[in-house]
FISE-271267 format. One record per residue (C-alpha): residue number from 1; residue in three letters; x, y, z. Coordinates in steps of 0.02 Angstrom, whole numbers, plus 50000, padded with zeros to 5 digits. Example, Ala and Ser with C-alpha at 12.3 -4.5 7.8 and 13.67 -1.06 7.14 Angstrom:
// FISE-271267
@n: 1 res: ala east: 50615 north: 49775 up: 50390
@n: 2 res: ser east: 50684 north: 49947 up: 50357
// end
This chain:
// FISE-271267
@n: 1 res: met east: 50281 north: 50657 up: 48521
@n: 2 res: ala east: 50254 north: 50683 up: 48708
@n: 3 res: ser east: 50384 north: 50788 up: 48799
@n: 4 res: asn east: 50483 north: 50722 up: 48946
@n: 5 res: ala east: 50453 north: 50782 up: 49124
@n: 6 res: tyr east: 50585 north: 50831 up: 49252
@n: 7 res: ile east: 50585 north: 50882 up: 49435
@n: 8 res: asn east: 50687 north: 51042 up: 49414
@n: 9 res: lys east: 50700 north: 51091 up: 49596
@n: 10 res: ile east: 50644 north: 51040 up: 49772
@n: 11 res: thr east: 50640 north: 51148 up: 49928
@n: 12 res: thr east: 50580 north: 51114 up: 50105
@n: 13 res: ala east: 50520 north: 51207 up: 50258
@n: 14 res: val east: 50492 north: 51154 up: 50439
@n: 15 res: pro east: 50411 north: 51240 up: 50590
@n: 16 res: ala east: 50513 north: 51325 up: 50724
@n: 17 res: tyr east: 50503 north: 51193 up: 50862
@n: 18 res: glu east: 50619 north: 51042 up: 50866
@n: 19 res: ile east: 50527 north: 50909 up: 50967
@n: 20 res: asn east: 50605 north: 50738 up: 50940
@n: 21 res: arg east: 50672 north: 50705 up: 51116
@n: 22 res: thr east: 50523 north: 50796 up: 51194
@n: 23 res: phe east: 50396 north: 50687 up: 51104
@n: 24 res: ile east: 50490 north: 50529 up: 51152
@n: 25 res: arg east: 50482 north: 50584 up: 51334
@n: 26 res: ile east: 50296 north: 50623 up: 51316
@n: 27 res: gly east: 50266 north: 50450 up: 51243
@n: 28 res: ala east: 50364 north: 50367 up: 51382
@n: 29 res: ser east: 50265 north: 50464 up: 51512
@n: 30 res: met east: 50104 north: 50386 up: 51446
@n: 31 res: leu east: 50175 north: 50217 up: 51498
@n: 32 res: ala east: 50222 north: 50271 up: 51674
@n: 33 res: asp east: 50123 north: 50128 up: 51751
@n: 34 res: gln east: 50195 north: 49997 up: 51633
@n: 35 res: pro east: 50385 north: 49995 up: 51660
@n: 36 res: his east: 50420 north: 49846 up: 51546
@n: 37 res: lys east: 50323 north: 49920 up: 51400
@n: 38 res: arg east: 50403 north: 50090 up: 51435
@n: 39 res: ala east: 50576 north: 50012 up: 51425
@n: 40 res: val east: 50534 north: 49930 up: 51258
@n: 41 res: phe east: 50464 north: 50095 up: 51194
@n: 42 res: asn east: 50620 north: 50192 up: 51244
@n: 43 res: arg east: 50736 north: 50064 up: 51167
@n: 44 res: met east: 50643 north: 50060 up: 51001
@n: 45 res: ala east: 50615 north: 50248 up: 50992
@n: 46 res: asn east: 50798 north: 50283 up: 51027
@n: 47 res: ala east: 50851 north: 50157 up: 50894
@n: 48 res: ser east: 50748 north: 50241 up: 50757
@n: 49 res: gly east: 50896 north: 50339 up: 50691
@n: 50 res: ile east: 50791 north: 50499 up: 50691
@n: 51 res: glu east: 50891 north: 50646 up: 50758
@n: 52 res: arg east: 50772 north: 50793 up: 50731
@n: 53 res: arg east: 50585 north: 50818 up: 50704
@n: 54 res: tyr east: 50491 north: 50981 up: 50701
@n: 55 res: ser east: 50317 north: 51031 up: 50758
@n: 56 res: cys east: 50199 north: 51178 up: 50741
@n: 57 res: leu east: 50160 north: 51149 up: 50925
@n: 58 res: glu east: 50273 north: 51239 up: 51048
@n: 59 res: pro east: 50306 north: 51108 up: 51182
@n: 60 res: ala east: 50292 north: 51149 up: 51367
@n: 61 res: arg east: 50453 north: 51153 up: 51466
@n: 62 res: asn east: 50410 north: 50997 up: 51565
@n: 63 res: pro east: 50364 north: 50849 up: 51450
@n: 64 res: tyr east: 50301 north: 50754 up: 51603
@n: 65 res: gly east: 50185 north: 50892 up: 51661
@n: 66 res: arg east: 49996 north: 50902 up: 51650
@n: 67 res: val east: 49999 north: 51024 up: 51502
@n: 68 res: ile east: 50103 north: 50968 up: 51353
@n: 69 res: asp east: 50103 north: 51125 up: 51244
@n: 70 res: val east: 50128 north: 51309 up: 51281
@n: 71 res: ala east: 49958 north: 51355 up: 51205
@n: 72 res: gly east: 49874 north: 51240 up: 51331
@n: 73 res: asn east: 49774 north: 51140 up: 51204
@n: 74 res: phe east: 49850 north: 50971 up: 51248
@n: 75 res: val east: 49804 north: 50938 up: 51429
@n: 76 res: arg east: 49821 north: 50762 up: 51496
@n: 77 res: gly east: 49650 north: 50683 up: 51508
@n: 78 res: ala east: 49576 north: 50817 up: 51393
@n: 79 res: phe east: 49668 north: 50820 up: 51227
@n: 80 res: pro east: 49588 north: 50935 up: 51095
@n: 81 res: thr east: 49442 north: 50889 up: 50984
@n: 82 res: thr east: 49459 north: 50867 up: 50797
@n: 83 res: ser east: 49381 north: 51039 up: 50774
@n: 84 res: leu east: 49519 north: 51124 up: 50874
@n: 85 res: arg east: 49653 north: 51027 up: 50782
@n: 86 res: met east: 49580 north: 51078 up: 50614
@n: 87 res: arg east: 49577 north: 51259 up: 50669
@n: 88 res: ala east: 49762 north: 51246 up: 50711
@n: 89 res: tyr east: 49794 north: 51167 up: 50541
@n: 90 res: glu east: 49702 north: 51307 up: 50451
@n: 91 res: glu east: 49802 north: 51438 up: 50546
@n: 92 res: thr east: 49973 north: 51356 up: 50526
@n: 93 res: ala east: 49984 north: 51254 up: 50366
@n: 94 res: pro east: 49970 north: 51398 up: 50239
@n: 95 res: ala east: 50119 north: 51491 up: 50314
@n: 96 res: leu east: 50226 north: 51334 up: 50313
@n: 97 res: ala east: 50179 north: 51299 up: 50132
@n: 98 res: glu east: 50216 north: 51479 up: 50087
@n: 99 res: ala east: 50391 north: 51467 up: 50161
@n: 100 res: ala east: 50434 north: 51316 up: 50053
@n: 101 res: val east: 50359 north: 51393 up: 49894
@n: 102 res: glu east: 50449 north: 51559 up: 49920
@n: 103 res: lys east: 50616 north: 51469 up: 49926
@n: 104 res: leu east: 50571 north: 51368 up: 49771
@n: 105 res: leu east: 50513 north: 51514 up: 49665
@n: 106 res: ala east: 50644 north: 51641 up: 49715
@n: 107 res: gly east: 50700 north: 51724 up: 49554
@n: 108 res: glu east: 50564 north: 51633 up: 49452
@n: 109 res: asp east: 50434 north: 51716 up: 49343
@n: 110 res: arg east: 50282 north: 51663 up: 49444
@n: 111 res: ser east: 50161 north: 51709 up: 49307
@n: 112 res: arg east: 50228 north: 51557 up: 49211
@n: 113 res: ile east: 50164 north: 51433 up: 49341
@n: 114 res: thr east: 50017 north: 51350 up: 49253
@n: 115 res: his east: 49965 north: 51216 up: 49378
@n: 116 res: leu east: 49965 north: 51197 up: 49568
@n: 117 res: ile east: 49948 north: 51027 up: 49653
@n: 118 res: val east: 49931 north: 51021 up: 49843
@n: 119 res: thr east: 49937 north: 50860 up: 49943
@n: 120 res: ser east: 49895 north: 50839 up: 50127
@n: 121 res: cys east: 49814 north: 50711 up: 50240
@n: 122 res: thr east: 49829 north: 50796 up: 50409
@n: 123 res: gly east: 49700 north: 50933 up: 50388
@n: 124 res: phe east: 49565 north: 51008 up: 50280
@n: 125 res: ser east: 49486 north: 51178 up: 50258
@n: 126 res: ala east: 49397 north: 51274 up: 50122
@n: 127 res: pro east: 49448 north: 51396 up: 50054
@n: 128 res: gly east: 49605 north: 51292 up: 50063
@n: 129 res: ile east: 49794 north: 51301 up: 50052
@n: 130 res: asp east: 49786 north: 51309 up: 49862
@n: 131 res: leu east: 49694 north: 51475 up: 49863
@n: 132 res: glu east: 49802 north: 51539 up: 50005
@n: 133 res: leu east: 49958 north: 51504 up: 49902
@n: 134 res: val east: 49889 north: 51595 up: 49750
@n: 135 res: ala east: 49866 north: 51751 up: 49857
@n: 136 res: arg east: 50020 north: 51737 up: 49967
@n: 137 res: cys east: 50145 north: 51691 up: 49830
@n: 138 res: gly east: 50081 north: 51798 up: 49688
@n: 139 res: leu east: 50028 north: 51656 up: 49573
@n: 140 res: ser east: 49916 north: 51687 up: 49424
@n: 141 res: arg east: 49731 north: 51690 up: 49465
@n: 142 res: ser east: 49706 north: 51573 up: 49316
@n: 143 res: val east: 49824 north: 51438 up: 49383
@n: 144 res: glu east: 49742 north: 51267 up: 49375
@n: 145 res: arg east: 49726 north: 51195 up: 49551
@n: 146 res: thr east: 49715 north: 51014 up: 49610
@n: 147 res: ile east: 49703 north: 50944 up: 49787
@n: 148 res: val east: 49758 north: 50766 up: 49827
@n: 149 res: gly east: 49694 north: 50727 up: 50002
@n: 150 res: phe east: 49701 north: 50589 up: 50130
@n: 151 res: met east: 49821 north: 50474 up: 50037
@n: 152 res: gly east: 49965 north: 50486 up: 50160
@n: 153 res: cys east: 50146 north: 50487 up: 50099
@n: 154 res: tyr east: 50092 north: 50406 up: 49937
@n: 155 res: ala east: 50002 north: 50566 up: 49888
@n: 156 res: ala east: 50170 north: 50640 up: 49837
@n: 157 res: met east: 50190 north: 50501 up: 49709
@n: 158 res: asn east: 50017 north: 50536 up: 49640
@n: 159 res: ala east: 50057 north: 50721 up: 49628
@n: 160 res: leu east: 50214 north: 50681 up: 49528
@n: 161 res: lys east: 50116 north: 50566 up: 49414
@n: 162 res: ile east: 49987 north: 50702 up: 49382
@n: 163 res: ala east: 50124 north: 50829 up: 49350
@n: 164 res: arg east: 50211 north: 50711 up: 49229
@n: 165 res: his east: 50049 north: 50683 up: 49131
@n: 166 res: ile east: 50020 north: 50872 up: 49122
@n: 167 res: val east: 50195 north: 50911 up: 49060
@n: 168 res: arg east: 50196 north: 50769 up: 48935
@n: 169 res: ser east: 50033 north: 50834 up: 48860
@n: 170 res: asp east: 50086 north: 51017 up: 48867
@n: 171 res: pro east: 50275 north: 51052 up: 48856
@n: 172 res: asp east: 50248 north: 51233 up: 48909
@n: 173 res: ala east: 50165 north: 51183 up: 49074
@n: 174 res: arg east: 50253 north: 51225 up: 49236
@n: 175 res: val east: 50182 north: 51125 up: 49381
@n: 176 res: leu east: 50206 north: 51178 up: 49562
@n: 177 res: ile east: 50184 north: 51034 up: 49687
@n: 178 res: val east: 50163 north: 51070 up: 49873
@n: 179 res: asn east: 50162 north: 50928 up: 50000
@n: 180 res: val east: 50119 north: 50992 up: 50174
@n: 181 res: glu east: 50084 north: 50891 up: 50332
@n: 182 res: leu east: 50058 north: 50937 up: 50514
@n: 183 res: cys east: 50066 north: 50763 up: 50588
@n: 184 res: thr east: 50101 north: 50817 up: 50767
@n: 185 res: leu east: 49929 north: 50899 up: 50778
@n: 186 res: his east: 49861 north: 50723 up: 50795
@n: 187 res: leu east: 49957 north: 50672 up: 50950
@n: 188 res: met east: 49843 north: 50563 up: 51056
@n: 189 res: glu east: 49846 north: 50490 up: 51229
@n: 190 res: ser east: 49876 north: 50304 up: 51217
@n: 191 res: thr east: 49959 north: 50155 up: 51300
@n: 192 res: ser east: 49973 north: 50061 up: 51134
@n: 193 res: leu east: 50155 north: 50029 up: 51091
@n: 194 res: glu east: 50121 north: 50036 up: 50904
@n: 195 res: lys east: 50030 north: 50202 up: 50914
@n: 196 res: leu east: 50160 north: 50283 up: 51025
@n: 197 res: leu east: 50300 north: 50225 up: 50911
@n: 198 res: ser east: 50203 north: 50294 up: 50763
@n: 199 res: phe east: 50201 north: 50464 up: 50849
@n: 200 res: cys east: 50391 north: 50453 up: 50859
@n: 201 res: leu east: 50411 north: 50436 up: 50670
@n: 202 res: trp east: 50318 north: 50587 up: 50604
@n: 203 res: gly east: 50348 north: 50773 up: 50611
@n: 204 res: asp east: 50279 north: 50929 up: 50527
@n: 205 res: gly east: 50349 north: 51000 up: 50366
@n: 206 res: cys east: 50323 north: 51051 up: 50187
@n: 207 res: ala east: 50408 north: 51010 up: 50022
@n: 208 res: ala east: 50384 north: 51110 up: 49863
@n: 209 res: ser east: 50442 north: 51054 up: 49691
@n: 210 res: leu east: 50436 north: 51117 up: 49513
@n: 211 res: val east: 50402 north: 50997 up: 49369
@n: 212 res: thr east: 50429 north: 51055 up: 49189
@n: 213 res: ser east: 50490 north: 50992 up: 49021
@n: 214 res: glu east: 50657 north: 51080 up: 49045
@n: 215 res: pro east: 50792 north: 50944 up: 49046
@n: 216 res: gln east: 50871 north: 50980 up: 49214
@n: 217 res: gly east: 50855 north: 50890 up: 49380
@n: 218 res: leu east: 50772 north: 50720 up: 49403
@n: 219 res: tyr east: 50696 north: 50639 up: 49249
@n: 220 res: leu east: 50523 north: 50564 up: 49282
@n: 221 res: asp east: 50536 north: 50409 up: 49175
@n: 222 res: arg east: 50385 north: 50307 up: 49229
@n: 223 res: phe east: 50284 north: 50247 up: 49379
@n: 224 res: phe east: 50224 north: 50076 up: 49433
@n: 225 res: val east: 50077 north: 50042 up: 49549
@n: 226 res: leu east: 50044 north: 49881 up: 49643
@n: 227 res: val east: 49893 north: 49870 up: 49760
@n: 228 res: asp east: 49911 north: 49747 up: 49904
@n: 229 res: ser east: 49729 north: 49732 up: 49959
@n: 230 res: asp east: 49765 north: 49588 up: 50078
@n: 231 res: asn east: 49864 north: 49702 up: 50193
@n: 232 res: lys east: 49770 north: 49865 up: 50179
@n: 233 res: glu east: 49728 north: 49869 up: 50366
@n: 234 res: leu east: 49912 north: 49874 up: 50414
@n: 235 res: met east: 49911 north: 50061 up: 50378
@n: 236 res: ser east: 49757 north: 50166 up: 50413
@n: 237 res: trp east: 49715 north: 50348 up: 50448
@n: 238 res: arg east: 49541 north: 50377 up: 50515
@n: 239 res: ile east: 49453 north: 50532 up: 50576
@n: 240 res: asn east: 49374 north: 50523 up: 50749
@n: 241 res: asp east: 49313 north: 50650 up: 50875
@n: 242 res: ser east: 49486 north: 50677 up: 50950
@n: 243 res: gly east: 49592 north: 50693 up: 50794
@n: 244 res: phe east: 49654 north: 50581 up: 50654
@n: 245 res: asp east: 49694 north: 50407 up: 50718
@n: 246 res: met east: 49842 north: 50325 up: 50634
@n: 247 res: val east: 49882 north: 50139 up: 50633
@n: 248 res: leu east: 50053 north: 50090 up: 50570
@n: 249 res: ser east: 50085 north: 49905 up: 50601
@n: 250 res: gly east: 50258 north: 49835 up: 50630
@n: 251 res: lys east: 50213 north: 49706 up: 50498
@n: 252 res: val east: 50221 north: 49835 up: 50357
@n: 253 res: pro east: 50403 north: 49800 up: 50305
@n: 254 res: glu east: 50370 north: 49612 up: 50297
@n: 255 res: ala east: 50211 north: 49639 up: 50195
@n: 256 res: ile east: 50302 north: 49752 up: 50072
@n: 257 res: gln east: 50445 north: 49628 up: 50056
@n: 258 res: arg east: 50326 north: 49484 up: 50023
@n: 259 res: ser east: 50222 north: 49584 up: 49898
@n: 260 res: leu east: 50376 north: 49639 up: 49801
@n: 261 res: ala east: 50444 north: 49462 up: 49798
@n: 262 res: asp east: 50278 north: 49389 up: 49740
@n: 263 res: asn east: 50265 north: 49518 up: 49600
@n: 264 res: gln east: 50448 north: 49536 up: 49555
@n: 265 res: gly east: 50420 north: 49507 up: 49370
@n: 266 res: asp east: 50294 north: 49649 up: 49358
@n: 267 res: val east: 50394 north: 49767 up: 49468
@n: 268 res: leu east: 50554 north: 49742 up: 49367
@n: 269 res: asp east: 50462 north: 49739 up: 49200
@n: 270 res: gly east: 50517 north: 49560 up: 49170
@n: 271 res: lys east: 50703 north: 49605 up: 49180
@n: 272 res: pro east: 50838 north: 49535 up: 49295
@n: 273 res: ala east: 50876 north: 49648 up: 49443
@n: 274 res: asp east: 51054 north: 49683 up: 49384
@n: 275 res: gln east: 50983 north: 49756 up: 49222
@n: 276 res: val east: 50862 north: 49869 up: 49313
@n: 277 res: ile east: 50990 north: 49927 up: 49443
@n: 278 res: ser east: 51129 north: 49988 up: 49330
@n: 279 res: asp east: 51242 north: 50053 up: 49469
@n: 280 res: glu east: 51359 north: 49903 up: 49481
@n: 281 res: lys east: 51472 north: 49992 up: 49606
@n: 282 res: trp east: 51325 north: 50015 up: 49726
@n: 283 res: leu east: 51273 north: 49833 up: 49706
@n: 284 res: lys east: 51447 north: 49768 up: 49744
@n: 285 res: glu east: 51510 north: 49891 up: 49874
@n: 286 res: thr east: 51351 north: 49943 up: 49967
@n: 287 res: phe east: 51206 north: 49822 up: 49941
@n: 288 res: ile east: 51295 north: 49654 up: 49955
@n: 289 res: pro east: 51397 north: 49702 up: 50111
@n: 290 res: ala east: 51236 north: 49769 up: 50192
@n: 291 res: val east: 51149 north: 49602 up: 50162
@n: 292 res: gln east: 51300 north: 49506 up: 50226
@n: 293 res: gln east: 51306 north: 49608 up: 50386
@n: 294 res: arg east: 51118 north: 49619 up: 50418
@n: 295 res: gly east: 51128 north: 49515 up: 50578
@n: 296 res: ala east: 51258 north: 49630 up: 50654
@n: 297 res: ala east: 51153 north: 49782 up: 50602
@n: 298 res: ile east: 51001 north: 49712 up: 50694
@n: 299 res: ile east: 51102 north: 49679 up: 50851
@n: 300 res: lys east: 51174 north: 49856 up: 50845
@n: 301 res: ala east: 51002 north: 49935 up: 50823
@n: 302 res: arg east: 50908 north: 49831 up: 50952
@n: 303 res: gly east: 51047 north: 49799 up: 51075
@n: 304 res: leu east: 50988 north: 49619 up: 51073
@n: 305 res: ser east: 51015 north: 49458 up: 50977
@n: 306 res: ser east: 50953 north: 49442 up: 50798
@n: 307 res: ala east: 50876 north: 49273 up: 50842
@n: 308 res: ala east: 50701 north: 49340 up: 50807
@n: 309 res: ser east: 50754 north: 49385 up: 50631
@n: 310 res: ala east: 50823 north: 49210 up: 50606
@n: 311 res: ala east: 50663 north: 49135 up: 50674
@n: 312 res: asn east: 50562 north: 49241 up: 50554
@n: 313 res: ala east: 50672 north: 49178 up: 50411
@n: 314 res: val east: 50634 north: 48998 up: 50463
@n: 315 res: val east: 50447 north: 49034 up: 50460
@n: 316 res: asn east: 50460 north: 49116 up: 50289
@n: 317 res: thr east: 50562 north: 48970 up: 50222
@n: 318 res: val east: 50435 north: 48842 up: 50283
@n: 319 res: arg east: 50297 north: 48946 up: 50205
@n: 320 res: ser east: 50389 north: 48953 up: 50038
@n: 321 res: leu east: 50415 north: 48764 up: 50039
@n: 322 res: thr east: 50233 north: 48726 up: 50074
@n: 323 res: thr east: 50152 north: 48854 up: 49959
@n: 324 res: glu east: 50137 north: 48834 up: 49772
@n: 325 res: ser east: 50256 north: 48953 up: 49685
@n: 326 res: glu east: 50184 north: 49081 up: 49566
@n: 327 res: ala east: 50234 north: 49064 up: 49384
@n: 328 res: gly east: 50409 north: 49132 up: 49356
@n: 329 res: asn east: 50443 north: 49153 up: 49542
@n: 330 res: trp east: 50558 north: 49058 up: 49661
@n: 331 res: asn east: 50641 north: 49072 up: 49832
@n: 332 res: ser east: 50818 north: 49045 up: 49894
@n: 333 res: val east: 50828 north: 48896 up: 50013
@n: 334 res: ala east: 50977 north: 48805 up: 50086
@n: 335 res: ile east: 50968 north: 48619 up: 50041
@n: 336 res: cys east: 51084 north: 48471 up: 50018
@n: 337 res: ser east: 51164 north: 48497 up: 49848
@n: 338 res: asp east: 51129 north: 48376 up: 49706
@n: 339 res: gly east: 51271 north: 48451 up: 49605
@n: 340 res: ser east: 51170 north: 48591 up: 49525
@n: 341 res: tyr east: 51260 north: 48751 up: 49477
@n: 342 res: gly east: 51429 north: 48667 up: 49503
@n: 343 res: val east: 51407 north: 48654 up: 49692
@n: 344 res: glu east: 51487 north: 48495 up: 49757
@n: 345 res: glu east: 51358 north: 48360 up: 49794
@n: 346 res: gly east: 51320 north: 48339 up: 49979
@n: 347 res: leu east: 51359 north: 48519 up: 50031
@n: 348 res: ile east: 51220 north: 48618 up: 50115
@n: 349 res: ser east: 51204 north: 48771 up: 50005
@n: 350 res: ser east: 51074 north: 48896 up: 49945
@n: 351 res: phe east: 50983 north: 48862 up: 49782
@n: 352 res: pro east: 50836 north: 48937 up: 49687
@n: 353 res: ile east: 50686 north: 48830 up: 49737
@n: 354 res: arg east: 50507 north: 48826 up: 49674
@n: 355 res: val east: 50359 north: 48722 up: 49731
@n: 356 res: lys east: 50260 north: 48633 up: 49598
@n: 357 res: gly east: 50120 north: 48507 up: 49630
@n: 358 res: gly east: 50160 north: 48506 up: 49816
@n: 359 res: lys east: 50344 north: 48461 up: 49788
@n: 360 res: trp east: 50495 north: 48574 up: 49785
@n: 361 res: glu east: 50629 north: 48570 up: 49652
@n: 362 res: val east: 50788 north: 48664 up: 49606
@n: 363 res: val east: 50758 north: 48792 up: 49470
@n: 364 res: gln east: 50886 north: 48756 up: 49335
@n: 365 res: asp east: 50969 north: 48875 up: 49211
@n: 366 res: val east: 50953 north: 49036 up: 49311
@n: 367 res: pro east: 51080 north: 49152 up: 49225
@n: 368 res: val east: 51239 north: 49173 up: 49327
@n: 369 res: asn east: 51360 north: 49312 up: 49276
@n: 370 res: asp east: 51547 north: 49312 up: 49312
@n: 371 res: phe east: 51529 north: 49415 up: 49470
@n: 372 res: ser east: 51395 north: 49300 up: 49542
@n: 373 res: arg east: 51494 north: 49146 up: 49489
@n: 374 res: ala east: 51646 north: 49209 up: 49585
@n: 375 res: lys east: 51538 north: 49240 up: 49741
@n: 376 res: ile east: 51461 north: 49065 up: 49728
@n: 377 res: asp east: 51633 north: 48985 up: 49707
@n: 378 res: ala east: 51701 north: 49079 up: 49857
@n: 379 res: ser east: 51554 north: 49020 up: 49965
@n: 380 res: val east: 51573 north: 48841 up: 49904
@n: 381 res: asn east: 51759 north: 48842 up: 49947
@n: 382 res: glu east: 51717 north: 48904 up: 50123
@n: 383 res: leu east: 51588 north: 48764 up: 50141
@n: 384 res: lys east: 51717 north: 48635 up: 50085
@n: 385 res: glu east: 51840 north: 48699 up: 50215
@n: 386 res: glu east: 51707 north: 48693 up: 50352
@n: 387 res: lys east: 51656 north: 48518 up: 50297
@n: 388 res: gly east: 51839 north: 48464 up: 50307
@n: 389 res: leu east: 51858 north: 48536 up: 50483
@n: 390 res: val east: 51700 north: 48450 up: 50545
@n: 391 res: gly east: 51754 north: 48289 up: 50460
@n: 392 res: glu east: 51913 north: 48288 up: 50563
@n: 393 res: leu east: 51811 north: 48304 up: 50722
@n: 394 res: ile east: 51693 north: 48159 up: 50690
@n: 395 res: lys east: 51818 north: 48030 up: 50627
// end
């Protein structure tokens, strides 16, 4: 019988230079001739919720000056080539990785580490970080090494999957995972709002973790993969002569939401959501209030009306009513009640709707537990009161 796999411990390390506000100012300075776009950039960057980011680049004192970093590699109009950026990666990444690993393995018998998995998409060199870590951290010269490169954030998931497979096949295996990225090395001059906002999301850092069969920490139960080929160009990371060029479209959240909704049965293994998410307290006290107050949250974050979000919901609703529903799938749409689910006929209320043969219909017999029934009844009572108030006005 295969053994179980657990993440026993996770540690992190970051470079010395905190650069969040500095990089926002640098980004804004690239839009000096476009005040409207600069205002949008500042508003969105400041609403990100990010307080601190760290960089291996020591920033110059004046973020609006001609030279952006103390080393003088990032000069406006002459940012460094890919070769210079890779040299900086080769000089800096091993030490950052070492710092995270040293914290992780403090007090550990390092000779017991059997496998080393390193992930990175912001730089490459050979001999690489894996060999550097063997020497710097005193790992066994017979440790089995694997590099997962150029897969972005998702590489960490692949590393965990590999570690899980190793441990399940060999219960004595001890797998060290190192995820190291130096994203700020790839700062580029641009007037593209999407690119500049992308620069404001990423920082430099390293995470190290230990995966074994010892039953402590986070249990790695299983993984699920879903490839959305239709939207692959929304996120890209391409090497050019002046660094690695990232594209991170603002459409990514919508694409993920749509893909998850379209494949809900596979994602949840055919089970209702309340069976998969067993934390009832979180569902009732955190998730539902967050959904109920989403409009206010958007207004708070943007400083503007949530009308665009409502407009997007209208577009999505029209799409769902004019597109054939996949087997087993449906959407929630507000319609005039026909009495289904005990909702008084004539009230405008939300129902599960599917499209079949070009016509929509209410999906009957969706299981409704006591908690959901109480929420539906409360909403229906509110609708009745509102209908009564409006009725008085139009008599």
